[in-house]
N, C-alpha and C positions, 0 to 999 in steps of 0.2 A: 433309602429313598425308593419309592415304587417305580417300576418300569412303566413305560407309556403303553396303555392298552390299545389305543387307536392306532391303526396302521394305514389309514387311507391317506391320499394325497391332500395337500392343502391344510395340514394341521395348523392350528393357531398356536404358535410357539410361545407367545406371551402368556396365554392362559395356562399352558403346560408348565412354564417356569414359575408362574404364580402358585399353581397347585403343588409343584415340587416343594416349595418352601413350607407351605402349610403342612403337607404330609411329613416332611422331615421333622418339623417341630413336634407334631402330634405323636410321632413314633419314637421320639428320643427316649432312650433308656440308659444313657451313660451315667457315669458317676458325677455327682455334683459336690463341689467343695463349698465350704462356708464363704460367703461373700467377704472380700477384703476391703480395706479402706481405700479412699479415692486415690491416694498417692502410691498405693502398692501395685506391683506388677499384676496385670490382668491374668497372666499365667506365669508360673514359676520361670524365672530367667528372662522374661520379656521386658523390653524397654518401653513397651506400651503400658501406661498405667491404667487403672480402672477408669479414672476420669477421662483419659485420652480415648479409651475404647468406647465408652458410652456416647461421647460426642461423635466419634467417627462412625459408629454403628448407626446412630440416628441420621447422619449425613448420607450413609449408604441407603437407608430406607427412604429418605427423601428422593434420592436419585432414582431408585428402583420404581417407586410408585408414580413418579412423573412419567417414566417410560410406559408403565402399564396403563396409566390414564391416557396417554397420547395414542396408544394403539387402539384403545376402546373408542375414544371420541373422534378419532380421525375418520372412521367410517360413517360417523354421524355429521361430518363436516363442522365439527366444533373446534378442532385444532387442525393445524396445517403442517405438521412436522413430526416425523416418526423415527429419525435417526437417533437411536438411544444410547445410553451409557451402560446398559446392563452387562456385567462382567468386568467393567472398568471402574467400579465404585472404589477400588483401592486408591485411585488418584486423590481421594480425600486426604490421604496421609501427606501428600505433597503440600496441599493447602495448609494443613495443620502445622507442618514443619517450617513453613515460610511465613512472611508477613503480608499484610494487606497492602503495604506500600512497595512490595516487590512487583514490578510490572509483569503481567501475565498475558501470554499469547496462547490461547487454548484451542485445541481441535474440538470436534463436535461431540466427543464422548466424555465430556467433562462435568457431568451432573454432580458427581460426588465432590469434585474439587470445589465447584461453586457453592454447594450447600455448606461445606465446611468453611470456606472463606467468609461466608456471610456471618459467621460467628465473630469475626474480628471487629465488627462495629455493631453497637447496640441498635435495636429498633428496626432492623432490616429483616425481611421475610423472603427467604429463597423460594418458598413454594408459590407465593402469590406473584412474585416478580417473574418466575419461570412460566406460570400459567398465563400471564398476560402476553409473554413472548410467544408461547405455543399458539395462543388464540389470535395472533397478529393484531393485537389491540393497539390503538393509537396511544394508549397509556402505558405501553411496555416501556419500562425505564431504560432499557438497553438501546433499542433501535427505533422506538416509536412506532412499531408495527410494520417496519419495512422488511424485516427478515428475522428468522429465529436464530439469534446469536447468543453466545455466552458473553456477557459484557456487563460492566458496572463502573461508572466513573468514580464513586467513592472508594471502591475496592481495587482500583487500578487493574481491572481486567479489560483490556483493550479489545473491542469486538473484532472477531475474525470470521470471514466466510470461507476461509481456505479449506479445501479438501485434499490438496496435493502439496502441502508443506510450503506454500508460497509465503507463509508468515515467518519462516525461519530466518531469512536474511535480516528482516527488520528487528527481530528479537535480538539477534547478535548485535545489530547496529545500536540498539538501545543499551545493551550491556557496555559496549565500547563508549557510548555517549556518557554514561554514568561516570566513567573514569576520566573521560576527556574534559568534563565540566570542571573538575578540580584544577586541571592544568591551565585552563583559560580564565579561571576565576568566575565561572558562571554559577549562579545559585540554582541548585536543582530543585525540582518539585517533589522529590522523594529523598529519603535519607542517603547520605553519601555511601553507605555500605550496602545499599540495596543490590539485589541481583535480578536479572531478567529470567523469567520462567517461560519455557516454550514446550508445549506438548504436541505429539503427532503419533501416527501409527507406524507399525513395522513396515507396512507396504509403502507408505509415503516416504520412508527414509531412503528409498531407492531413487526417488525423483531427483532430477538434475538440480532443481532449486534447493532441495535439502542438501544435496552433496556440496553445492557451492558454499552453503553456510558452514558445513562441517570443515571444508577445506579452508575457508577464511578464518574460522576459529583457530584451527591449527596453525595457520600462517601467522596469526596474531600472537598466539602463545609462544611459538618458536622464537619470536623476536623479544620475548620477555615483556610483552605489552599486556596489561590486564584486560580481561574480557569476561566478566562474571556472568556467564549465561549458563543456565541449567537446562540442557536438552533432556526432555523426558520422553523416551520412546516407550509408548504403551503397546507392548508386544502381545497381540492376541492371536498371532499365527496366521492371519488371513486378511486379504484385502478384497472386499466384496465377495468374490468367489475364488480368488486366486490365492493359493496357500503360499506362505513364506516358508522356504526350506528350513527344516528344523536346525537350530543352531546358527542360522545365518547372522542374526543381529549380533550375537556375542562374538562370533568369528570376525565380523566386519568391523566392529567398533572397540573390542576389548584390547586390541593391540596397537591402537593409534597413539603414538608417544605424546602428542600435544592435545589430546582430548581425553580427559581423565574419566575412566569407566567405573561405574558402580552398578551393581545388580541388586534388585529388591523384589521380594515376592508380593505383588499387589493383590494376591488372592487371600492373603492371611495377614490380618492386622497385627496379630501378636508377634509374628516372626518378621514381618516386613518393615515395621515402623523404625527399627534401629537403623537399618540400612538406608532408608529414605532420609532420616535425620542426618546420617553420616555424609551422604552426598550433598545435602543442602549446606551443612556446616563447612564442608570442604570448599564448595563453590564460594561461599561468603568470605571465608578467611583467606583463601589463596588467591581469589579473584581470577581463577583460571576457568576456561570453558570445561564444563563437566557434563558427562553423558550418563544419565540414570536410565538403566534398562529395567523397566517395570513390567513384571510378568502380569498379564491380564488374560481374559478370555472374552469371547463374544457368544453369549448364550441365546441370543435371538438373531434373526436375520439382520443383514446390513441396515435395512429400513423396513417399514411396514409392508412394502411391496415385494420384498424378497422372501419368497416361499422356499426356504432351504430344503424342505423335504423333496422338492422337485429335482434337486441336483446333488443332494448330500445324503448318504446312507443313514437310515434311522439309528443304527447302532452307534455311528459316529456322533450323531446329535445327542444321544443319551449319554455318551461318554463325556461330551463337552459340558452338558448340563450338570454332571456330577462335580465339575470344578467350579460351580457357581460360588463366588466369594461370599454371598449372603448366607449360604449354607454353612460355610466355615465360621462366619461371624456368629451365626445362631448357635453353633456348637460351643464356641468360646463363651458366649453369654450364658448358656445353660451350665456348662462345666464349671464356670467361675461363680456360679450361684447368684448372678446378677438378675436373672429372670427365672421364673418358673415357665413351664410350657404354656400355661394359661395366660400369664402376664405378657409373655413374648408375643403370642398370637394377638392379644389385645392391643399391644403397641403397634404391631404390624397392621392391623385393621384400622386402628385410629389414624395411622399415616395415610392409608388408602382413602379414608373418608376426608381427611384434610386436603389431599390433592384434588379429589373430585369436587369438593366444595369450592376450592380456589378456581378450578376450571369452569365451574358453573358461573361463578361471579365474573370471571374474566370474559366469558362468552357474552355477558350482558353489557360489557363496557364498549364504548364506541370504537369503531375501526376507521381506518383512513377512507375517506369518501370523495376526495377531490384531488385532481392532479396537482394542484398547488400544494396540498399537504405532502404528497409524495416527494415533490422536488424541493421543498423548503430548505432542507439542510445541505443540498447538493452543491450549490455554487453561491454561497453568501457574498454579497457585494454591497458595501456601504460607501458609495462614491465620494461623498463629502469627506468622510474620515480618511479614506485612502488618499485623496488628493492633498489633504492637509498633511498627512504623514510623508507623502512623496515630496512635497514642497518644503518640508521642515528643514531648516538650515541652521540649527542652533549648535552645530558641532564644529564651528570654525576653528577652534583651537586644535582639536584632534586632526582636522583636515590640514591645517598648516604644518603640523608635525609630520604627517604622513608624506606630504609632498615636498617638505624641506624648505618652506619659506614662501613668502608672498609672490616672489618672482617666478616660482616654479608651479604655481597653481595653473591647472590646465586652461582655464578661461583667459589667462594672460599669455597663452602661447598662440602662435599663428594657427590658422585653420589646419586640421589634421585629417588623416584618413580613418577608416572604420576600426581597424585593429587597435590603433593607438587609443582611440577614444573609448572603446570597450575597456581597455586596460585601465585607463584613467578613471572610468566610472566604477570599476571594481575596487580600485584603491579607495575611492570615495565612500562606497558602500561599507567597506570594512572599517573605515574610520567612523562612520555614522552608527554602525551596529556592532558593538564589541562582541556580541554573541554569534557573529557570523563566522562560518567555516567554509573554506573553499578547498575542494579536493577532487581527485580523479587521477587518470593515468597521465603521467609526465607533466603535471601542472606546476610542480614545485621548482626545483633547481633549474630544470630545462626551460620552464616558462611556457610549456605547451608546445605542441608540434608546429604551431604557427606563431609562437612567441606572444600570444595574446595575454598570457598571465605572467609575463616577464617582470621580475622585480617584486612580485607580491610575496614570495617566500622570504626574500631578504628583509622586507619591511615588517612582515607579520610573523615570521618564524614558523617552525614546523608544528607548533601547537594549533595554528589556525589555517595554515596553507600546507597541504601535504599530499604526497603521492599515495595511491592505493594500489592494491594488487590489480592485475588486468582482468577485471571481471565486472561487467556492467551491472549484472544482477546485484552483486554485493555493493557496488557504489550506490545504487538507488536504495538498497536495504539500509546502508549506513545513513543515508540522508533521512530516511524515515525514523531511524533511531534517534538521531540528533533532534529532529523535529519533535519527537515524543518527549524529549527532555527539555524543551523550551528554547532550543537554539534555532538559528536561521541558516540552514545549509544551502550552499551553492555548489552542487556537484557538477562536474563536467563529464558529458558523454562525448568522447573524442570525435566521433562521426555519427551522423544520423543513422547510418547503416548498422552501427554497433548497438543502437537502441533496440532494434527489432528482437534480438535474442533475450532482452530483458524487459520487454514491453509490459508484461503482467505486473511488474513491481509498481508501475504507474497506473495502468488500467484497472487491475484487480485489487490493488492494495492501497497505494497512497491516495489516489483520487477518489476512492470509494469510502474512505474512513469517516468523513463527516456525514455522508449519507447513511451509513449503517450504524453510526453511533448517535444519530439524531442531533448532530452538531456538537456533541459533548467532547469529542476528540477531533484533532485535526492534524494534518501533516504539512505545515507551511514549508515550502521549498521553492527555490528558483533554479531550475535545471538549465545549464548552458549546454547547447548542442550545436556543433558545427555541421553544416550540411549543404544541400542543394548542389547544383551542377556548375559547369563552365570553368573548371580548373583546366588549365592548358598544360600539356606535357606531363600529365599525371592523371590519376583518376581510376577509371573503371567503376563498376557499380558500387564499390565500397566507399570511394572518395568523391563520387559524383552522384550521390543518392538523392533523388528528388521525390521520394515516397512520403509525402506529407499526409497521405491518407491514414497512415498508422496512428497519427496524432489527432486527426479531426474526429475520430470516432470515440474518443474517450470522454464520457460525461463529466462535466465540471472542470475540465482542464482549460487553462488559458495558454494560448500560443501567440507570441509576438515575434515578428520578423522585420528587423530594421534593414534599410538599404543604404544608410549613410550614418556617419559617426555621431552627429548631434542627436539624431533620433535614437540611436542606441543608448546614449547616456540618459536621456529623459525617459525612455522606456524601461531601462533597468531600475531607475528610481521608483517608477510606478509598480513594477513587478515586485520589488522588495517590500514596498508598502502594502501591496495586496496580500503578500504572505504574512507580514507582520500584523496587519489589522484584521483581515478576514480569514487567515489560515489557508489561503489557496495554494494549489499546486500549479506551477506554470513552467512553460518551456520557452526559453529565449533562443530562437533559431537563428544562428549566425551564418550568413551566406559567405562561404569560404572564398569564392572568387572575387568578392568585393572587399575582403580584408585590406588589401594593399592598393586598391584602386584609387588613383588620384585625379585622373583625367576623364572627361566625358566625351567630347567630340574629337579632339585632336591631341596628340601627344604633347604634353607640357602645358595644356590649358588650365590645369588645376581646378577644373569645374566640379570635381567630386571631393573636394576638401572643404571642411566646414568648421566654423568656430565652435569651441566647446561651450555648452550651455551653462550659464552661471547657476550656482546653488539656488534652489527655490523653483527652478523651472522643471516641470514634469508633464508627461503626456497622459492625457486621460485614456482610460481603457476604452478601446473602440475608436479612438480618434485617428482619422486618416490624414494624409497630406495631399494637397491638390496643387498641381503645377498648371499655370495658365487657366485659372478658374473662369475667366471670361470666354474662353474658347468653347464653341458649341457644334462645330461641324463634325467633329469626331471626339469621342471620349474613350480613352484606353484605361481599363481598370486592371491593375496588376499589383505586384509586390516583389520584394527581394531583387534578384538580378533583373527582373522585368522592368524595373523603374528606369535605370539608366538606358536600358535597351529601348524602352518606349520613347524616352526623350530624344534619343538619337533618331529613331524612326520618325518621330514627329517632324523633325527638320526636313527629312527626305520627302515625307508626305506633303508638306507645305510647298516644297519646291516643285514637286511633280503634279499635285492635284489642286494646290491652292487652298487646302483646308487648314483651318486653325484647329490644333489638337490640344485637348485637355488631358493630362495624365493624372490618374488617381492612384495613389499609393495606399493600399489597404492598411498596411503595417500590422494589423491584428488579424490573424488567420482563424483563431478559435477563441471565443465565438465570433463569427462574422457580424459586423455591424450592418445589418440589412437596411436599416433606415438611412444610413449614410450612403450606402451603395445606390439606393433608389433615388435619393436626393440628387446625387451627382449625375445620374442617368436621365432624369426627367427632361432636362433641357437639351439632351444630345440628339443631333441629327442621325448619328450612327454610333454604334458601340463595338469595340473590340475588347474581349476578355483575354488578357495575356497571362497564361498560367504556365510557369516553367515545370510544374509537376506533370504527372501522367494524365492522359486523356480520361481514363476511368477513375471516378470517385475522387477527383482532385478538387482543389479550391475553386477552380473555374466552374465546376458543376454547381457548387453552392451559390456562386454569384449569379449564374444564369437562372437558377431556381428563384432567387430573390427578385430578380427583374421580372420574370414571368408571372410570379404570384402577385406582383404589384401592378400587373396589367400592361407592362411595357414590352410584351412579346412581339408586338407589331413593329417596333423600332428595328431597322436593319442592323443585324448583329452577326458577328463572327467570333469564333473562339480559336485562339492560337495556343496550342498546348504541346507538351512533350508526347512522345509515342509510348504506347503500352509495351515497353520492353526494358530489360536491364540495360544499363549504360555501358557501352564498350570502351576500350582503351583508345587513347590518342585522338587523332582528328575525327575518327568515326563517331566519337561522342556527340559531335555537333550535327550529326545526321539525325539524331533522335531528340535533341533539345531544340526548342524554338529559338530563332535568331532575329536580328534586325530586319533582314530581308523578308522573313515570314510575316512580320507585322506590316511591312509596306505592301506585300502581296495581298494580304487580307483587306487592306484599305482599297487597293485596286479592285478587288472583287466586289466590295461594297459600292464602289463608283460605277461598276459595270452593270 
């Protein structure tokens, strides 16, 4: 291979790598063997046959020319993505050694893998599909033009936008789900011996989210539980500009006893293919988590904007380019007599022409032109179907069995408090949906730290109700895996504060999947999360966390927050139906301080106990509850702990000011039902927005915005909210959270 004559800054690395290949072939003078048959080894002793090699090499050429095309056409504003796969084309071997029904979670350097997987089904074109994605065309079959992702519904490649290994937990979760399905009698959408494939870079392997997946995989295998996940670490030795220490990946992963390590040379199809196949076969037959350390390189910058010559020595770049896997494949092709120099260059140029022609055609296809198109798959909602499913009550026999007879049905019990009715509703949902799994920290034998899940483990056993390791990221990763395999997961996050360290599993992964797959994939789940404030004799910021803002900012998410037991039951029915029908991700936010609340005004009055709603009753998404709807002197808009607080304050306000007060319980915090809020406020003489969250970016701000935009800004209005601080321990907590007296004081201010 010739050295690079140009030595100025700003070299076009793509053009140089392209020229390197051409010059390498033109200058080939090695020995050429007679071409062997299709089933013969491509080189003596290789497990890669001639037929294997020819397909793999073509997939490498597809990947390479897509990269080259993207670099050329990006500057002409014809394509919009330049993170390429050059140097990683050996991952085509992983695609060839696996099946198209093995769910794949791929990082962005997976062009070779995709090109090879396209062979698994007839009539599919990896070049045109990729060109549509590069061009952000609305006809892109993966995302509909919303992002450049590697994805395919028929090929079981679930679109990822991850750059920092945030897809590893759900890949492991999918592997666990494949095995769990057999234990609960659930029909899988893929063969029962499928494995989950997950690729990532050496730099990403150091990320906390990756490490939690490796740890959970080991934790699972240590207990002899099957988890057939193939972690493919494509080691190119560098993360953008930060080099991975030589030998680090092997040192870090080859000695983990419950993560089975294999190494393969991804730069050489002839020598690497046997090791790739060995790793795949091991994973499939042993059902153990498997780590495939695939040697790769990166022969262009991280992306088109990365001018490596500015920060990397030219001699180093030349040395890296010499490891180009396409040069090695060209050498194999020539040595094996499969091509002449002329026919190989002709094939190379033919692939270039094919990719550019596809790009030209893709550029002429329509792009997204309206906001409605952008958002169409984000938050699907078919209200009639959801309400029908939520009200479906054709599981009476299963329900009787779960509760142990007619006399034990919850609607035949006296009025009960919130914790009991959540528990009863969960029993009911698991009877209604046999593919439901409930899991989290301490939820099984203990029944949860507040006994909300008490008895579920005894009723449904450890196959459907089980404890997980103490890792919220992995809990939500498991939930996504179960959802991928057609189950209905109900994970518990023990406290709202514990969600913050795992937020991206909802924000960046679960809630985004329908959006980035154009509605082809979904992550239906109902996440139970205990939170909010007002716990007495306990707490601090972990157990009195009122940071709802972290949830309100997630596109497509649904957040419901009941303040009483009957509302909890009807809301849970609706949330489960929303997951089942529309594939939505939702959070059921449980106010801890109201779990055991029985009284409203005086001890023993039992005014916060309610009858259990009969099967068939369900709460519509966005539907609020109104107390004293005829009252117009003052309207208090609130939720959660604020509801009983406002009702108590209403009695004091009437006694002091003579005002009749209407209390509006939002119940649904994301999305806010702005029409309902405005409807309730229109007839109000005065308005108080009572928000137990923090002053900044809380639910109250959304309510005020809805009122103002509806032209109600002139109505006398006050906001009663928590302070912008962490919550301290003991009685000091009530200095930062709003209370009954604060509501009364706000009413006095409005009177003044």
